C-alpha positions in Angstrom: 139.0 94.8 137.9 136.9 97.9 137.1 133.2 97.3 136.1 130.5 99.6 134.9 127.5 99.8 137.2 125.3 101.3 134.5 123.3 98.4 133.1 120.6 97.5 130.7 117.7 95.3 131.8 116.4 92.7 129.5 113.4 90.4 129.8 114.2 86.8 129.2 111.0 84.8 129.7 109.9 85.4 133.3 113.3 86.6 134.4 114.9 90.0 134.1 118.7 90.0 133.6 121.1 92.9 133.5 124.1 93.4 131.3 126.7 96.3 131.1 125.5 99.1 128.9 129.0 99.8 127.8 131.1 96.6 128.0 133.8 98.2 125.8 134.4 100.8 128.5 134.6 98.5 131.5 138.4 98.5 131.7 138.9 102.2 131.0 140.0 104.5 133.9 137.4 106.6 135.6 137.1 110.2 134.6 135.9 112.8 137.2 132.3 114.0 136.7 132.3 117.8 137.2 129.6 119.5 139.2 127.1 121.1 136.8 126.7 124.9 136.9 123.4 126.5 137.8 122.4 127.1 134.1 122.5 123.3 133.4 120.1 122.0 136.0 116.5 121.0 135.0 113.4 120.0 136.9 112.6 116.3 137.4 109.7 115.0 135.2 106.4 113.9 136.6 103.4 115.7 135.1 100.3 113.8 134.0 101.0 114.4 130.4 104.6 113.1 130.8 103.1 109.9 132.2 100.6 109.7 129.4 103.4 110.1 126.8 105.5 107.4 128.6 102.5 105.1 128.5 102.0 105.5 124.7 105.7 104.8 124.1 105.6 101.6 126.2 102.3 100.4 124.8 103.7 100.5 121.3 107.0 98.9 122.4 109.0 101.8 121.1 112.4 103.2 122.1 113.1 106.9 122.5 116.5 108.6 122.3 115.2 110.8 125.1 115.5 107.9 127.5 118.5 106.0 126.0 120.7 109.1 125.7 119.6 110.5 129.1 118.4 113.8 127.6 118.1 116.6 130.2 115.1 118.0 128.4 113.0 114.8 128.5 110.7 116.1 131.3 109.9 119.3 129.4 109.4 117.6 126.1 107.3 114.6 127.2 105.1 117.0 129.3 104.3 118.7 125.9 103.7 115.3 124.1 107.0 115.7 122.3 109.2 112.5 121.9 112.0 111.5 119.6 111.7 107.9 118.5 114.9 105.8 118.2 114.3 103.0 115.7 116.1 99.7 114.9 116.6 98.7 118.5 118.4 100.1 121.5 121.8 98.6 120.9 124.4 100.5 118.8 127.2 98.8 116.8 129.6 101.7 117.6 131.1 102.9 120.9 131.4 106.7 120.8 133.1 108.1 123.8 130.3 110.6 124.6 127.2 108.5 124.0 125.1 106.6 126.6 123.2 104.4 124.2 124.0 100.8 124.8 126.8 99.2 122.7 126.8 95.6 121.5 125.4 93.2 118.9 121.9 94.3 118.0 118.8 92.1 117.6 117.1 91.6 114.2 114.9 94.5 113.0 111.3 94.6 114.4 109.1 94.4 111.3 106.2 95.9 113.3 108.2 98.9 114.3 107.2 101.2 111.3 103.5 100.6 111.9 103.8 101.0 115.7 105.7 104.2 115.2 103.0 105.6 112.9 100.3 104.5 115.4 102.1 106.3 118.3 102.6 109.5 116.3 98.8 109.5 115.6 97.9 108.7 119.2 100.1 111.6 120.5 98.8 114.0 117.8 102.2 115.1 116.9 102.5 117.9 114.4 106.2 117.2 114.0 108.2 114.1 114.8 111.9 113.3 115.0 113.0 109.8 114.0 116.6 108.8 114.9 118.3 105.4 115.2 121.3 103.6 116.6 124.1 102.9 114.1 123.5 99.5 112.4 126.8 98.7 110.7 125.7 95.1 110.7 123.0 95.7 108.1 123.9 95.9 104.4 122.2 99.2 104.0 122.8 100.5 107.5 119.0 100.4 108.1 118.1 102.9 105.3 115.2 100.9 104.1 113.8 100.6 107.6 114.0 104.4 107.9 112.0 104.7 104.7 109.4 102.3 105.9 109.0 104.3 109.2 108.6 107.5 107.2 105.9 106.0 104.9 104.1 104.5 107.9 103.9 107.9 109.6 102.6 109.5 106.4 99.9 106.8 106.3 98.9 107.1 109.9 99.2 110.9 110.4 99.4 112.7 107.0 99.7 116.2 108.5 102.7 115.4 110.6 106.0 116.7 109.4 108.9 114.4 109.7 112.5 115.0 110.7 115.1 112.2 110.5 118.4 112.2 112.4 120.4 109.5 110.7 123.7 107.7 111.1 126.4 108.4 108.6 125.8 105.3 106.5 129.5 104.9 106.2 130.4 102.4 103.4 126.7 101.8 102.7 126.3 102.6 99.0 122.8 103.9 98.1 121.6 104.2 101.7 121.4 107.9 101.7 119.4 107.9 98.5 116.9 105.4 99.9 116.2 107.7 102.9 116.1 110.8 100.8 113.6 109.2 98.3 111.1 108.8 101.2 111.0 112.6 101.4 111.5 113.5 105.1 110.9 117.2 105.7 114.2 117.7 107.5 117.3 115.6 107.1 119.6 115.9 110.2 123.0 114.3 110.6 125.1 115.4 113.5 128.8 116.1 113.3 128.9 115.9 117.1 132.4 117.6 117.4 135.3 119.1 115.6 137.5 116.9 113.4 140.5 117.0 115.8 138.3 115.1 118.4 137.1 112.3 116.1 139.7 109.7 117.0 139.0 109.9 120.7 135.3 111.0 120.7 133.8 109.5 117.5 136.3 106.9 116.3 133.9 104.9 114.1 133.0 108.0 112.0 134.8 110.2 109.5 134.3 114.0 109.7 134.5 114.7 105.9 132.3 111.8 105.1 129.6 113.3 107.3 130.1 116.7 105.6 129.7 115.1 102.2 126.6 113.2 103.3 124.9 116.5 104.2 126.0 118.1 101.0 124.7 115.1 99.0 121.2 115.5 100.5 121.0 119.0 99.0 122.2 117.8 95.7 119.5 115.1 95.6 116.7 117.5 96.8 117.6 121.3 97.1 114.2 121.9 98.8 114.9 119.5 101.7 116.0 121.2 104.9 119.3 120.0 106.2 120.5 120.2 109.8 123.5 119.3 111.9 124.6 119.6 115.5 127.7 119.7 117.7 128.5 119.5 121.4 130.9 121.8 123.1 133.0 121.2 126.2 134.8 118.3 124.7 138.2 120.1 124.5 137.6 121.8 121.2 139.1 125.2 120.4 137.0 128.2 119.4 138.6 128.6 115.9 137.8 124.9 115.2 134.1 125.6 115.8 134.2 128.5 113.4 135.9 126.3 110.8 133.3 123.6 111.3 130.6 126.3 110.7 132.3 127.2 107.4 132.5 123.5 106.4 128.7 123.1 107.0 127.9 126.2 105.0 130.0 124.9 102.1 127.6 121.9 102.3 124.7 124.3 102.2 123.4 123.1 105.6 120.4 125.2 106.8 120.3 124.7 110.5 123.0 124.4 113.2 122.5 123.3 116.8 125.2 123.8 119.5 124.7 122.3 123.0 126.8 121.5 126.1 128.3 118.0 126.4 127.2 116.3 129.6 129.2 113.2 130.7 126.9 110.2 131.2 129.2 108.1 133.4 132.7 108.1 134.8 133.7 105.9 131.9 132.7 108.4 129.2 134.8 111.2 127.8 135.2 113.9 130.5 133.7 117.3 130.3 136.6 119.6 129.6 134.7 122.8 130.2 131.2 124.2 130.8 130.6 126.8 128.2 128.7 129.9 129.5 125.4 131.1 128.1 127.2 134.2 126.9 129.6 132.1 124.9 126.8 130.2 123.4 125.1 133.5 122.4 128.4 134.5 120.7 128.5 131.3 118.6 124.8 131.9 117.6 125.6 135.4 116.4 128.6 134.2 114.4 126.7 131.3 112.8 124.0 133.6 111.6 126.6 135.9 110.0 127.9 132.8 108.1 124.5 132.3 106.5 122.6 129.6 108.4 118.8 130.0 108.2 118.4 128.9 111.8 120.8 128.5 114.8 120.0 127.1 118.2 122.9 127.6 120.6 122.5 127.2 124.4 123.7 124.9 127.2 120.6 122.7 127.0 120.2 122.7 123.2 119.8 119.2 121.8 119.1 118.2 118.2 115.5 117.4 118.8 114.6 120.0 121.4 111.8 122.3 120.2 112.1 120.6 116.8 108.5 121.4 115.8 108.8 125.1 116.6 112.1 125.2 114.9 110.7 123.6 111.7 108.2 126.5 111.5 111.0 129.0 112.0 113.0 127.3 109.3 110.2 127.6 106.8 109.7 131.3 107.7 113.4 132.0 107.4 113.7 130.5 104.0 110.7 132.4 102.7 112.1 135.7 104.2 115.5 135.0 102.5 114.5 133.5 99.2 110.8 134.3 98.8 109.8 130.6 98.6 
């Protein structure tokens, strides 16, 4: 019997228990984990500001996607007081083949989470914050109302902070997108993650054209709201598929595209098929700009939330330069 050694610790009274992070992958065969090339490696975290950021997150009992997804940029971001908050718990109802967030049956929503998130944003003095979440297919609205409450709480606690949401697809959750949009985040991000031919094996719970339509619908509801999407490369996609995906996003009037290297979390996850070189990433960036994106971030270590604050300023400047407003 094959088991996963990657576990999630959970406090139960005075005891701490551990459960598999990905029980659905326990019986899958191991995939080899390729050695990372030199351009992928990052420094280990440990600065005083990093520790301070970690303390604020823990004090407010918050979860960050930085930790749960094992982001390679966490040391850099937390050392600059940048953190991306993951709301609605740390357990996802889906089991994507690339993702290291724990899979299972989630707990009830924490009703104090919106206020605690707002408090943490104010304590950290964030000029820009990213709010993402696990998928909550168990909820009637997919957690849309909770997203809205978090946005409003941040506005109350830190009015000058700009807010970016990175949402699930709200598949079969009528009215959910409209609920989040009505709360007026500054940036609405929803990641396609990969090309459509990979969806059945990489993102089986999602539907590619539903995600495209969701992003298009955001613009229909509020043409002034920035939209954003991201993909990973190295999952076995073909170059022409990436170019077609760019075209699909532009038809949906998406403003900002991020492209980063997929990194395999464990032997049970989808294998890395290739490490894309920095030169290839630069080529994708050049092509994406010619297709009309206002902003493109394409590099091995690019992640949706990396440098999000700086990128928001660039987005605004790019729109003014192109449209005059």
